[in-house]
C-alpha positions, 0 to 999 in steps of 0.5 A: 493795427494791433495794440502792443500793450497786450500780448496775443492769445493763440492756441497752441497744440503740441505733443504730450511729450513736448508739453511734459518736457515744457512742464518740467523744464518750466518747474525746474527753472521756476516759470510758468509753462508761458514764461517757458515757451516765450523763452524758448522760442525767443531764444530760437528768434534770437539765434534765427536773426543772428544766423541771417543777420536781421534785425528784430521785427519791432526793437521798441516793444521787447517780451511780456515781461510779466510773462516772463516773471520768475514766481 
């Protein structure tokens, strides 16, 4: 069983254009690049769940708060 207190590490490949866009968005929103990626993924997940009428896979664990902290 996965330990829910620690985030999963995952190497992510993306185009240079996407990387530069995300970096610019993160800077504009005063977030780290990781927090910006997580925010976009969470919004996409919420939109998909709303459209499909499904619940979150795990309602007890929200996103990693330290990953979304603005600096």
